[in-house]
C-alpha positions as CSV (number, residue, x, y, z in Angstrom):
1,M,-48.7,15.1,106.8
2,N,-46.6,12.0,106.4
3,K,-43.5,11.9,108.5
4,V,-40.2,10.9,106.8
5,K,-38.7,8.1,108.7
6,E,-35.1,8.8,109.5
7,L,-32.5,6.1,108.9
8,P,-30.1,5.2,111.7
9,G,-26.5,6.1,111.3
10,D,-25.5,2.4,110.6
11,A,-28.1,2.2,107.8
12,I,-26.9,5.5,106.2
13,A,-23.3,4.2,106.3
14,A,-24.5,0.9,104.7
15,A,-26.3,2.7,102.0
16,K,-23.2,4.7,101.1
17,T,-20.9,1.7,101.1
18,S,-23.2,-0.9,99.6
19,P,-24.4,0.1,96.1
20,S,-27.3,-1.7,94.4
21,I,-26.7,-4.5,92.0
22,G,-27.7,-2.2,89.2
23,L,-24.9,0.3,90.1
24,S,-22.5,-2.6,90.3
25,V,-23.4,-3.8,86.8
26,R,-23.1,-0.2,85.4
27,A,-19.7,0.2,87.1
28,Y,-18.6,-3.1,85.5
29,A,-19.9,-1.9,82.1
30,E,-17.9,1.3,82.5
31,R,-14.7,-0.7,83.3
32,V,-15.2,-2.8,80.2
33,R,-15.7,0.3,78.0
34,G,-12.6,1.7,79.6
35,G,-10.5,-1.3,78.4
36,D,-10.7,-3.5,81.5
37,M,-12.1,-6.6,79.7
38,G,-11.0,-9.1,82.4
39,A,-12.2,-12.6,81.7
40,L,-15.1,-11.5,79.6
41,P,-13.6,-12.5,76.1
42,A,-12.6,-16.0,77.4
43,V,-16.1,-16.6,78.9
44,L,-17.9,-15.4,75.8
45,G,-15.5,-17.6,73.7
46,L,-16.3,-20.6,75.8
47,I,-20.0,-20.1,75.4
48,V,-19.8,-19.7,71.7
49,L,-17.4,-22.7,71.2
50,C,-19.5,-25.0,73.4
51,T,-22.7,-24.0,71.6
52,V,-21.2,-24.6,68.1
53,F,-19.7,-28.0,69.0
54,A,-22.8,-29.1,70.9
55,V,-25.0,-28.3,67.8
56,A,-22.5,-29.9,65.4
57,R,-21.7,-33.0,67.5
58,P,-24.2,-33.9,70.2
59,A,-21.6,-36.3,71.6
60,F,-19.8,-33.2,72.8
61,L,-22.3,-33.0,75.6
62,T,-22.0,-36.6,76.9
63,A,-20.7,-37.3,80.4
64,I,-17.7,-39.2,79.1
65,N,-16.6,-36.4,76.8
66,F,-17.2,-33.8,79.6
67,A,-14.8,-35.8,81.9
68,N,-12.3,-36.0,79.0
69,L,-12.2,-32.2,78.8
70,F,-10.7,-32.0,82.3
71,T,-8.0,-34.6,81.8
72,Q,-7.1,-33.4,78.3
73,G,-6.6,-29.8,79.5
74,A,-5.1,-30.4,82.9
75,A,-1.4,-30.4,82.1
76,I,-1.7,-27.4,79.8
77,T,-3.7,-25.5,82.4
78,V,-1.2,-26.1,85.2
79,I,1.8,-25.1,83.0
80,A,-0.2,-21.9,82.0
81,M,-0.7,-21.1,85.7
82,G,3.0,-20.9,86.1
83,L,3.4,-18.9,82.9
84,V,1.0,-16.3,84.3
85,F,3.6,-15.3,86.9
86,V,6.3,-14.8,84.3
87,L,4.0,-12.8,82.0
88,L,2.9,-10.6,85.0
89,V,6.5,-9.4,85.4
90,G,6.8,-8.6,81.7
91,E,8.9,-11.6,80.7
92,I,8.4,-14.8,78.7
93,D,9.4,-18.4,79.2
94,L,9.6,-20.4,75.9
95,S,11.1,-23.4,77.7
96,A,8.2,-24.3,80.0
97,G,7.0,-27.1,77.7
98,F,10.2,-29.0,77.6
99,A,11.0,-28.1,81.2
100,S,7.9,-30.1,82.0
101,G,9.2,-32.9,79.9
102,V,12.6,-32.9,81.7
103,C,10.8,-33.0,85.1
104,A,8.6,-35.8,83.9
105,A,11.6,-37.7,82.7
106,V,13.3,-37.3,86.1
107,L,10.1,-38.7,87.7
108,A,10.1,-41.7,85.4
109,V,13.8,-42.5,85.8
110,T,13.7,-42.2,89.6
111,L,10.6,-44.4,89.6
112,T,11.7,-47.1,87.3
113,S,15.5,-47.2,87.3
114,L,16.1,-46.2,90.9
115,G,12.9,-47.7,92.3
116,L,12.3,-44.9,94.7
117,P,8.9,-44.2,96.4
118,W,6.5,-42.1,94.4
119,Y,6.6,-39.2,96.8
120,V,10.4,-39.0,96.6
121,C,10.2,-39.1,92.8
122,V,7.5,-36.3,92.8
123,L,9.8,-34.2,95.0
124,A,12.7,-34.9,92.8
125,A,10.7,-33.7,89.7
126,I,9.6,-30.5,91.5
127,V,13.1,-29.8,92.8
128,T,14.3,-30.1,89.2
129,G,11.8,-27.5,88.2
130,V,13.0,-25.2,91.0
131,V,16.6,-25.5,89.8
132,I,15.6,-24.8,86.2
133,G,13.6,-21.7,87.4
134,V,16.6,-20.4,89.5
135,T,18.9,-20.8,86.6
136,L,16.7,-19.1,84.0
137,G,15.6,-16.4,86.4
138,G,19.2,-15.7,87.4
139,L,20.4,-15.4,83.8
140,V,17.5,-13.0,83.0
141,A,17.5,-10.9,86.2
142,K,21.1,-11.0,87.3
143,V,23.1,-11.3,84.0
144,G,20.7,-9.3,82.0
145,I,20.1,-11.6,79.1
146,P,16.6,-11.1,77.5
147,S,14.2,-13.8,78.6
148,F,13.3,-14.5,75.0
149,V,16.9,-15.5,74.3
150,V,17.5,-17.4,77.6
151,T,14.4,-19.5,77.4
152,L,14.8,-20.1,73.6
153,A,18.2,-21.5,74.3
154,A,16.7,-23.6,77.2
155,F,13.9,-24.8,74.8
156,L,16.6,-26.3,72.6
157,A,18.8,-27.6,75.4
158,F,15.9,-29.3,77.3
159,Q,15.0,-31.2,74.2
160,G,18.5,-32.8,74.2
161,L,18.3,-33.3,78.0
162,V,15.0,-35.2,77.7
163,L,16.6,-37.5,75.0
164,V,19.5,-38.1,77.4
165,L,17.2,-39.0,80.3
166,V,15.1,-41.4,78.2
167,R,18.2,-42.9,76.6
168,E,17.8,-41.4,73.1
169,G,14.2,-42.3,72.5
170,T,13.2,-45.0,75.0
171,N,9.6,-45.0,76.1
172,I,9.6,-45.3,79.9
173,S,6.4,-46.8,81.3
174,I,5.0,-45.7,84.6
175,R,3.2,-48.3,86.6
176,D,3.0,-46.7,90.1
177,D,-0.6,-46.7,91.1
178,V,-0.5,-43.4,92.8
179,I,1.1,-41.5,89.9
180,V,-1.1,-43.1,87.3
181,A,-4.2,-42.3,89.4
182,I,-3.5,-38.5,89.3
183,A,-4.9,-38.1,85.8
184,T,-6.7,-41.4,85.2
185,R,-8.8,-42.1,88.3
186,N,-11.8,-40.5,89.8
187,L,-13.1,-39.5,93.3
188,P,-16.0,-41.5,94.8
189,P,-19.3,-39.7,94.0
190,W,-19.9,-38.8,97.6
191,L,-16.5,-37.2,97.9
192,G,-17.2,-35.2,94.8
193,W,-20.3,-33.7,96.4
194,A,-18.4,-33.1,99.6
195,L,-15.7,-31.2,97.7
196,F,-18.4,-29.2,95.9
197,A,-20.1,-28.2,99.3
198,V,-16.7,-27.2,100.7
199,C,-15.9,-25.0,97.7
200,V,-19.3,-23.3,97.8
201,A,-19.0,-22.7,101.6
202,V,-15.5,-21.3,101.3
203,Y,-16.3,-19.1,98.3
204,A,-19.4,-17.7,100.1
205,G,-17.4,-17.1,103.3
206,I,-14.7,-15.2,101.4
207,Q,-17.2,-13.0,99.6
208,L,-19.1,-12.1,102.8
209,L,-15.8,-11.5,104.8
210,R,-14.5,-9.2,102.1
211,A,-17.7,-7.3,101.9
212,R,-17.8,-6.9,105.7
213,K,-14.2,-5.7,105.8
214,R,-14.8,-3.1,103.1
215,T,-17.9,-1.9,104.8
216,T,-16.1,-1.6,108.2
217,R,-13.4,0.5,106.5
218,G,-16.0,2.8,104.9
219,L,-15.2,1.5,101.4
220,V,-17.7,0.5,98.7
221,A,-18.7,-3.1,99.1
222,D,-20.6,-5.4,96.8
223,P,-24.3,-5.6,97.6
224,M,-25.6,-8.8,99.1
225,S,-27.8,-9.4,96.0
226,L,-24.7,-9.5,93.9
227,I,-22.9,-11.8,96.3
228,A,-25.9,-14.1,96.3
229,A,-26.0,-14.1,92.5
230,R,-22.3,-15.1,92.4
231,V,-22.8,-17.9,95.0
232,G,-25.9,-19.0,93.2
233,A,-24.1,-19.2,89.8
234,L,-21.3,-21.3,91.5
235,V,-24.0,-23.6,93.0
236,V,-25.7,-24.1,89.6
237,I,-22.6,-24.5,87.5
238,G,-20.6,-26.5,90.0
239,G,-23.6,-28.7,91.0
240,L,-24.4,-29.5,87.4
241,A,-20.8,-30.3,86.7
242,V,-20.5,-32.7,89.7
243,Y,-23.9,-34.3,88.8
244,V,-22.8,-35.0,85.2
245,L,-19.4,-36.3,86.3
246,N,-21.0,-38.6,88.8
247,L,-23.1,-40.3,86.0
248,E,-22.0,-43.7,84.8
249,R,-19.6,-43.2,81.9
250,S,-18.5,-46.8,81.3
251,R,-19.8,-48.6,78.2
252,N,-20.0,-51.8,80.3
253,P,-20.7,-50.8,83.9
254,L,-21.1,-54.5,85.0
255,L,-17.4,-55.0,84.3
256,T,-15.9,-51.6,85.2
257,S,-17.7,-48.7,86.7
258,L,-16.6,-45.2,85.7
259,T,-18.1,-42.4,87.8
260,G,-16.9,-39.5,89.8
261,V,-14.9,-36.2,89.5
262,P,-11.4,-36.8,88.1
263,I,-8.7,-36.6,90.8
264,V,-6.9,-34.0,88.8
265,V,-9.8,-31.5,89.4
266,P,-9.2,-30.9,93.1
267,I,-5.5,-30.7,92.4
268,I,-6.1,-27.8,90.0
269,L,-8.5,-26.2,92.4
270,A,-6.0,-26.4,95.2
271,L,-3.3,-24.8,93.0
272,L,-5.8,-22.1,92.0
273,V,-6.6,-21.2,95.6
274,L,-2.9,-21.3,96.6
275,W,-1.6,-19.0,93.8
276,T,-4.6,-16.7,93.9
277,F,-4.0,-16.2,97.6
278,V,-0.3,-15.5,96.9
279,L,-1.1,-12.9,94.2
280,H,-3.9,-11.1,95.9
281,R,-3.2,-11.4,99.6
282,T,0.5,-11.2,100.1
283,A,3.2,-8.5,99.7
284,F,5.0,-10.8,97.2
285,G,1.9,-10.7,95.0
286,R,1.7,-7.0,95.1
287,H,5.3,-6.8,94.2
288,I,4.7,-9.1,91.2
289,Y,2.1,-6.6,89.8
290,A,4.3,-3.6,90.6
291,V,7.3,-5.0,88.8
292,G,5.2,-5.9,85.7
293,G,3.5,-2.5,85.7
294,N,6.7,-0.4,85.9
295,P,10.0,-2.1,86.9
296,E,11.8,1.2,87.4
297,A,9.1,2.7,89.6
298,A,9.1,-0.6,91.6
299,R,12.9,-0.5,92.0
300,R,12.7,3.1,93.3
301,A,10.0,2.1,95.7
302,G,12.4,-0.4,97.3
303,I,11.1,-3.6,95.7
304,P,13.8,-6.2,95.0
305,V,13.0,-6.4,91.3
306,D,15.6,-9.0,90.5
307,R,14.5,-11.4,93.2
308,I,10.9,-11.0,92.2
309,K,11.7,-12.0,88.6
310,V,13.8,-15.0,89.7
311,A,10.9,-16.1,92.0
312,A,8.5,-15.7,89.1
313,F,10.6,-18.1,86.9
314,V,10.9,-20.5,89.9
315,I,7.1,-20.7,90.2
316,C,6.8,-21.1,86.4
317,S,9.2,-24.0,86.2
318,S,7.8,-25.6,89.4
319,M,4.3,-25.5,87.9
320,A,5.8,-26.9,84.7
321,A,7.1,-29.8,86.8
322,V,3.6,-30.4,88.2
323,G,2.2,-30.2,84.6
324,G,4.8,-32.8,83.5
325,I,3.8,-35.1,86.3
326,I,0.1,-34.9,85.2
327,A,1.1,-35.5,81.6
328,A,3.1,-38.5,82.5
329,S,0.2,-39.8,84.6
330,R,-2.2,-39.4,81.8
331,A,0.0,-41.2,79.3
332,S,1.3,-43.7,81.9
333,S,4.7,-43.2,80.3
334,V,7.4,-40.7,79.3
335,D,9.0,-40.4,75.9
336,P,11.0,-37.8,74.0
337,N,7.8,-36.0,72.9
338,T,6.7,-35.4,76.5
339,G,6.4,-31.6,77.0
340,G,7.1,-31.0,73.3
341,S,5.0,-30.6,70.2
342,S,2.3,-27.9,70.9
343,V,2.5,-28.0,74.8
344,L,4.3,-24.7,75.1
345,L,2.2,-22.9,72.5
346,Y,-1.0,-24.1,74.0
347,A,0.1,-23.1,77.5
348,V,1.1,-19.6,76.5
349,G,-2.1,-19.4,74.5
350,A,-4.2,-20.5,77.5
351,A,-2.7,-17.8,79.7
352,V,-3.2,-15.0,77.1
353,I,-6.6,-16.2,75.9
354,G,-7.8,-16.2,79.6
355,G,-6.9,-12.5,79.9
356,T,-3.3,-12.3,81.1
357,S,-1.5,-9.5,79.3
358,L,1.6,-10.0,77.3
359,F,2.8,-6.6,78.4
360,G,3.0,-7.4,82.1
361,G,1.2,-6.2,85.2
362,K,-2.3,-7.6,84.3
363,G,-3.6,-11.1,84.9
364,R,-4.8,-13.7,87.3
365,V,-4.3,-17.4,87.9
366,L,-7.9,-17.9,87.0
367,D,-7.1,-16.7,83.5
368,A,-5.0,-19.9,83.0
369,I,-8.0,-22.1,83.9
370,L,-10.4,-20.2,81.6
371,G,-7.8,-20.1,78.7
372,G,-7.0,-23.8,79.3
373,A,-10.7,-24.6,79.1
374,V,-10.9,-22.7,75.7
375,V,-7.9,-24.6,74.4
376,A,-9.3,-28.0,75.6
377,V,-12.7,-27.3,74.1
378,I,-11.2,-26.4,70.7
379,E,-8.9,-29.5,70.8
380,N,-11.8,-31.8,71.9
381,G,-14.5,-30.3,69.7
382,M,-12.4,-30.2,66.5
383,G,-11.4,-33.8,67.1
384,L,-15.1,-34.9,67.4
385,M,-15.9,-33.1,64.2
386,G,-13.1,-35.1,62.4
387,Y,-10.7,-32.2,61.7
388,G,-7.0,-32.9,61.7
389,A,-4.1,-31.2,63.5
390,S,-3.8,-28.6,60.7
391,V,-7.2,-27.2,61.3
392,K,-6.8,-27.4,65.1
393,Y,-3.6,-25.3,64.9
394,L,-5.2,-22.8,62.6
395,V,-8.2,-22.3,64.9
396,T,-6.2,-22.2,68.1
397,G,-3.7,-19.7,66.5
398,S,-6.6,-17.5,65.3
399,V,-8.1,-17.5,68.8
400,L,-4.7,-16.6,70.4
401,L,-4.2,-13.8,67.9
402,L,-7.7,-12.5,68.6
403,A,-7.0,-12.6,72.4
404,A,-3.7,-10.7,71.9
405,G,-5.5,-8.2,69.7
406,V,-8.2,-7.7,72.4
407,D,-5.5,-7.2,75.0
408,A,-3.7,-4.6,72.8
409,I,-6.9,-2.7,72.1
410,A,-7.9,-2.8,75.7
411,R,-4.5,-1.3,76.7
412,K,-5.0,1.5,74.2
413,R,-8.5,2.3,75.5
414,A,-7.3,2.2,79.1
415,S,-4.5,4.5,78.3
416,A,-6.8,6.9,76.5
417,A,-9.1,6.8,79.5
418,G,-6.2,7.7,81.8
419,L,-6.3,4.3,83.6
420,R,-2.7,3.5,82.6
């Protein structure tokens, strides 16, 4: 008779708290069916769009166009990161685009007219964003004016303020090497690979540490096979991206070499890590979600709802300032159109397309990056196919409406399933 080999106590505990990868996949499928779509629509949209544009225009897959996608979508993505915080608390900021223009104009004026060092000018632009955020947040949270009205008024006022700062239409050129390098220069190839290695190591460490903590507390943790799959996917996708970006992109490399990861990429990654940590690892982040989910319940729980809303607007306007700096760097100038046109619409679209709910309480900073990628791919791919602005707006608007529809349907399904 065969003897059944008994498992030690630690192994039994591990079996209870570490499901197989199959169980994890089935659990994820159940969440999707229950209305928790997460980033799935944005990822699927990216795959479909990239496939269509790659087939229609092979130039879409070239190294130089791949690098252009990062610089084209950088400012929109950063502004969308800030908008995520405002959307999470159930509010809206229609002035974020022109707020970025005001901050960019402050940067340009202090650089050119006052001749201040670049770091002082950057600080002045960000402080301007903070002041804007405190003002808007105070009017919404303390005075009680709806955010739609406050930010719509600011949207109009900031257009006039930009005109004042640039002297009624003057184009202010930016020649500071550090500022211009933000969105137009690249890292050395070796530094790009070093950044990639650090990102993989940090991500793998966070995944393992989280699994270990959950196992220690007797909670269900992701299986090692799933963690390995995630890290492997990051290695493949990130490694391929760095390899392509390190290819020579210059048409005349003997005169000018053009290789490396754009400098704006590590800036966006740093902001992603910072704000993701704030949202998911701090009491402030938990309060953000609580206020967005149910403001009255949050107030009764002792959460300072007004201060949380003001802080959300401050973060939004500060990130708009960073986005304005990136936009000014890419154009090497500031004019009355900086932060205008479709900047706000694309930024809000990026946040919503990525998976942040317009109803509050649901979203991540990563959503802004995914949505920003979708917007950049549409803008870039439609341009390569020769379509004008009218078609670009139609397609982007359709994608935004589809994302909002998916969000509304997901909320209904989650409510029906008793998850809300």
